[in-house]
C-alpha positions in Angstrom: 110.1 111.5 65.2 113.7 112.8 66.2 116.2 110.3 67.5 117.6 109.8 71.1 120.8 111.5 71.3 123.0 109.5 73.6 126.3 110.0 75.0 128.7 107.1 76.3 130.7 107.9 79.1 133.2 104.9 80.0 136.8 104.8 80.4 137.2 101.4 78.7 137.9 101.6 74.8 136.2 98.3 74.3 133.2 99.0 76.0 132.6 102.4 74.2 132.9 100.6 70.9 130.7 97.7 71.8 128.0 100.1 73.2 128.2 102.4 70.3 127.6 99.1 67.8 124.7 97.9 69.9 122.9 101.3 69.7 123.9 101.3 65.9 121.3 98.8 65.2 118.5 100.8 66.9 116.5 103.2 64.7 115.4 105.6 67.1 118.9 106.3 69.0 122.0 107.9 67.8 125.1 108.1 69.8 126.3 111.3 69.1 129.5 111.1 71.1 131.6 109.3 73.7 134.2 110.2 76.8 136.7 108.7 78.5 136.3 110.5 81.9 134.0 112.9 83.3 135.9 116.0 82.2 135.8 115.0 78.6 132.2 114.2 79.3 131.4 117.6 80.6 132.5 119.2 77.7 130.8 116.8 75.3 127.8 117.3 77.1 128.0 121.3 76.6 128.8 120.7 72.8 126.3 117.7 71.9 123.6 118.5 74.5 122.6 114.6 74.8 118.9 113.4 76.0 120.8 110.6 77.9 124.1 109.6 79.5 125.2 106.1 79.9 127.6 106.4 82.8 130.3 103.8 84.0 130.3 103.5 87.9 134.2 103.4 88.3 136.5 106.3 86.6 139.5 107.4 86.4 140.1 111.5 87.6 136.3 111.6 89.1 134.4 108.3 89.8 131.0 108.1 88.4 129.0 109.0 91.4 130.7 112.2 92.2 130.3 113.4 88.7 126.6 112.3 88.6 126.1 114.5 91.8 127.6 117.6 90.0 125.8 116.9 86.7 122.2 116.4 88.6 123.0 119.9 90.6 124.3 121.9 87.4 122.7 120.3 84.2 120.0 117.7 85.1 119.2 115.1 82.8 118.5 110.8 82.6 121.1 109.0 83.4 121.9 105.4 83.3 124.7 103.7 85.3 126.8 100.8 83.9 127.8 99.0 86.9 129.7 95.8 87.9 128.1 92.8 89.2 129.7 92.9 92.7 129.1 93.7 96.1 131.3 97.1 95.6 129.9 97.8 92.5 126.4 97.3 94.2 127.2 99.8 97.1 128.3 102.4 94.5 125.1 101.6 92.1 123.0 102.5 95.0 124.7 105.7 96.0 124.2 106.4 92.2 120.6 106.1 92.5 120.4 108.2 95.6 122.3 110.9 93.9 119.9 111.0 90.6 120.2 108.2 87.9 117.5 106.8 86.6 118.1 103.5 86.5 121.1 100.8 85.8 122.7 98.0 83.7 125.0 95.4 85.6 128.0 95.3 83.6 129.4 91.4 82.9 132.3 90.6 84.9 134.2 88.2 82.2 134.1 88.8 78.5 132.5 92.1 78.5 132.3 92.5 74.7 130.0 89.2 74.0 128.4 90.0 77.7 127.4 93.3 76.7 125.9 92.5 73.3 123.9 89.7 75.2 122.4 92.5 77.7 121.8 94.7 74.4 118.2 94.4 74.7 117.9 95.6 78.4 120.4 98.5 77.6 118.5 99.5 74.5 115.3 99.5 76.4 116.6 101.3 79.7 118.1 104.1 77.4 114.7 104.3 75.7 112.8 104.3 79.1 115.1 106.9 80.3 114.8 109.3 77.4 111.2 109.5 78.4 111.7 110.9 81.9 111.9 114.6 82.5 113.2 116.5 85.9 110.9 118.2 87.5 111.4 121.0 90.2 110.3 118.4 92.9 113.3 116.4 91.5 111.4 113.6 90.5 111.4 112.0 87.1 108.2 110.9 85.8 107.7 108.5 82.5 104.4 107.2 80.6 104.1 103.4 81.1 106.3 101.8 78.3 104.7 99.9 75.2 103.2 96.5 76.5 105.2 93.5 75.3 104.6 89.9 75.0 105.3 88.4 78.3 106.9 84.7 78.5 105.8 83.3 81.6 103.1 84.4 84.3 103.1 83.4 87.9 101.4 80.3 86.5 104.7 79.1 86.5 105.6 79.2 90.0 102.5 79.0 92.1 98.9 77.6 90.8 96.2 80.3 90.3 94.0 80.6 93.2 90.9 78.5 94.0 88.2 78.8 96.6 89.6 79.6 99.7 88.5 80.8 103.0 90.6 83.4 104.9 90.3 84.2 108.3 91.0 87.6 109.8 93.5 87.7 112.5 95.5 90.8 114.0 98.6 89.9 112.0 98.9 92.0 108.9 101.5 91.8 106.4 101.9 94.5 103.5 103.2 93.3 100.2 105.3 95.8 98.0 106.4 95.5 94.6 108.6 97.8 92.7 111.1 98.3 90.0 112.8 101.2 88.1 113.4 104.0 90.9 112.0 101.3 93.5 115.0 101.5 95.7 114.8 105.2 96.7 110.7 105.1 96.9 111.1 101.8 99.1 113.8 103.7 101.4 111.2 106.9 101.7 108.2 104.5 102.7 109.9 102.5 105.0 112.0 105.4 106.8 108.4 107.1 107.3 106.8 104.2 109.1 107.1 103.8 112.9 108.9 101.2 114.5 105.8 99.7 116.6 103.9 99.3 113.1 101.8 96.3 113.7 102.4 94.6 110.3 105.6 92.6 108.8 106.6 93.7 105.2 107.5 91.4 102.5 109.4 93.4 99.2 109.8 91.9 95.9 112.2 94.8 94.0 113.5 94.2 90.5 117.0 94.0 91.3 120.4 91.6 90.7 121.6 89.1 93.0 124.7 90.8 93.8 122.8 93.9 95.0 119.8 92.7 97.1 121.9 91.9 100.1 123.7 95.2 100.2 120.2 97.0 99.4 118.7 95.4 102.3 121.8 97.0 104.4 121.6 100.0 103.1 117.7 100.3 103.7 118.2 99.0 107.1 120.8 101.9 108.2 118.2 104.4 107.6 115.1 103.1 109.0 114.0 102.2 112.7 112.6 99.3 111.2 114.9 95.8 111.1 115.2 95.1 107.2 116.7 92.1 106.1 117.3 89.9 103.0 114.8 87.2 103.1 115.7 83.5 104.2 113.7 80.6 103.2 111.6 79.6 106.3 112.0 82.9 108.1 109.3 83.8 110.4 107.5 87.3 109.3 107.3 89.6 112.2 105.7 92.9 112.9 107.9 95.8 112.3 110.2 93.7 110.2 111.1 93.8 106.8 111.9 90.9 104.1 113.7 91.7 100.7 113.5 88.8 98.2 116.9 88.0 97.0 117.6 88.9 93.5 118.1 85.6 92.2 114.8 84.0 93.9 111.3 84.5 94.3 109.8 85.3 97.4 106.5 84.1 98.8 104.6 84.3 102.0 102.9 80.9 103.3 101.1 80.4 106.6 102.5 77.7 108.9 99.6 77.7 111.7 99.2 80.7 113.1 102.6 82.6 111.6 103.6 83.9 108.0 106.8 82.7 106.8 108.7 83.6 104.0 109.4 80.7 101.4 112.0 81.2 98.5 111.7 79.7 95.1 114.1 78.6 92.6 111.2 78.9 89.9 111.6 80.3 86.3 111.6 84.2 85.6 107.9 85.3 85.8 107.1 88.4 83.3 110.9 88.0 82.8 111.8 88.7 86.3 113.4 86.9 89.3 112.0 87.7 91.9 108.6 88.5 90.6 106.0 90.8 92.3 103.0 88.5 90.6 104.7 85.8 92.3 104.8 87.1 95.9 101.4 89.0 95.5 99.4 85.6 94.5 101.2 84.1 97.6 99.6 86.7 99.8 96.2 86.4 97.8 96.2 82.5 98.7 97.5 82.6 102.5 96.7 86.2 103.8 93.7 87.5 102.0 92.0 90.2 103.7 94.7 90.2 106.2 97.1 91.8 103.7 97.8 95.1 102.2 99.1 95.6 98.5 101.4 98.3 97.4 102.7 99.1 93.9 106.0 101.6 93.8 107.5 103.0 90.6 108.6 100.7 88.0 108.5 99.3 84.2 106.3 97.1 82.9 103.3 95.4 84.6 104.6 92.4 87.0 102.5 92.2 89.8 99.5 93.9 88.2 97.1 90.4 87.7 97.9 89.2 91.4 97.2 92.6 92.5 93.5 92.0 91.1 93.6 88.5 92.9 94.5 90.2 96.2 92.0 92.7 96.1 89.3 90.2 95.2 89.8 88.6 98.8 89.0 92.1 100.3 92.5 93.5 100.7 93.0 97.1 100.0 95.3 97.9 97.2 97.5 101.3 97.0 99.5 102.4 93.9 102.2 105.4 94.0 101.2 108.1 91.8 102.3 109.2 88.2 103.7 112.6 89.6 106.1 111.0 92.0 107.0 107.7 90.1 110.1 107.6 88.0 108.4 105.2 85.8 104.5 104.9 85.8 104.2 101.5 84.4 103.6 99.2 87.1 101.8 101.3 89.6 100.2 102.4 86.6 99.0 99.1 85.0 97.4 98.2 88.5 95.3 101.7 88.1 94.4 101.0 84.6 92.8 97.6 85.2 90.6 99.0 88.1 92.6 97.1 90.7 93.7 100.3 92.7 91.8 101.2 95.9 93.9 104.7 96.2 96.7 106.5 94.1 98.9 108.3 96.6 101.8 110.4 96.3 104.9 108.9 97.5 105.1 111.1 100.5 101.7 110.3 101.7 102.0 106.3 101.1 103.5 105.5 104.7 100.7 107.3 107.1 98.1 105.6 105.0 99.6 102.2 105.5 99.8 102.8 109.3 95.9 103.9 109.0 95.1 100.8 107.2 97.1 98.6 109.7 95.5 99.6 112.5 92.0 99.8 111.0 90.1 97.3 112.7 
């Protein structure tokens, strides 16, 4: 089996050195070259024909997003951005994802050498993931589900499994959306196509760092007719409003009399993630049942699959994004493979189907 050919593009000599050392330990990835700026990178791409790029967001001469836009027009290939965990870094990284980057890795603010070594597993995993993607004519990158890895904690660590519970159908509908890799763009596509008067509140758990969730919510709010915010503890869930989980807390949905409210939890990582889709969807199964609709969008891993099964058992419909339009068909694919998906839909048809389900008596 041939190795993944990787080109590292970063203006920091230290970062280039550390990343080269990190990948030197992997038998399936070969660093074929490094570049200190986009102009050198452009020539090395021609010479070395790499399979994947890691690309720094902030560089001299030409910023990473501008270079990425040019690259995706002229020589589309999988790119993993290396970003800083700051508000400014978040905004630039979100623009990079809009311009075609597969995913990103957050660069530590301090002690970069040691920090990057600690993030080695994440960086390696995301480069492997990116290598399996391919750019199609519809400009959607597709990846098979990654190998199953042992998970440390399930949703039981935050929320006990559902017992016998009676759910009363109400006119209040609630849509629960889970996503990870590629999800920031998929979420925007779905929400932008929903009408402002949709009679459902929407809660979202997207795997994203704490510094990114606020800027992401504001960015989505600016492109949709719906009202989008980062969820706050105790906040009432209203129709036509969207609540995105903070990047460092689990988002749960609880009933408070006749209302649904957001609850934030500082519980441990579930399926190695905070926020966890499994935690949020389990809370919907317990507190909304058939009044809910579950939707799983593109993402790596299996977070949320188990709880989608719990939600389905209450009578709630479960939708998943199809493989062709997913960046990574891990999370939606796992829901489908376990037999929990009622419908597997291309991204462009999901919004219309959600409206039909919300309006269904």
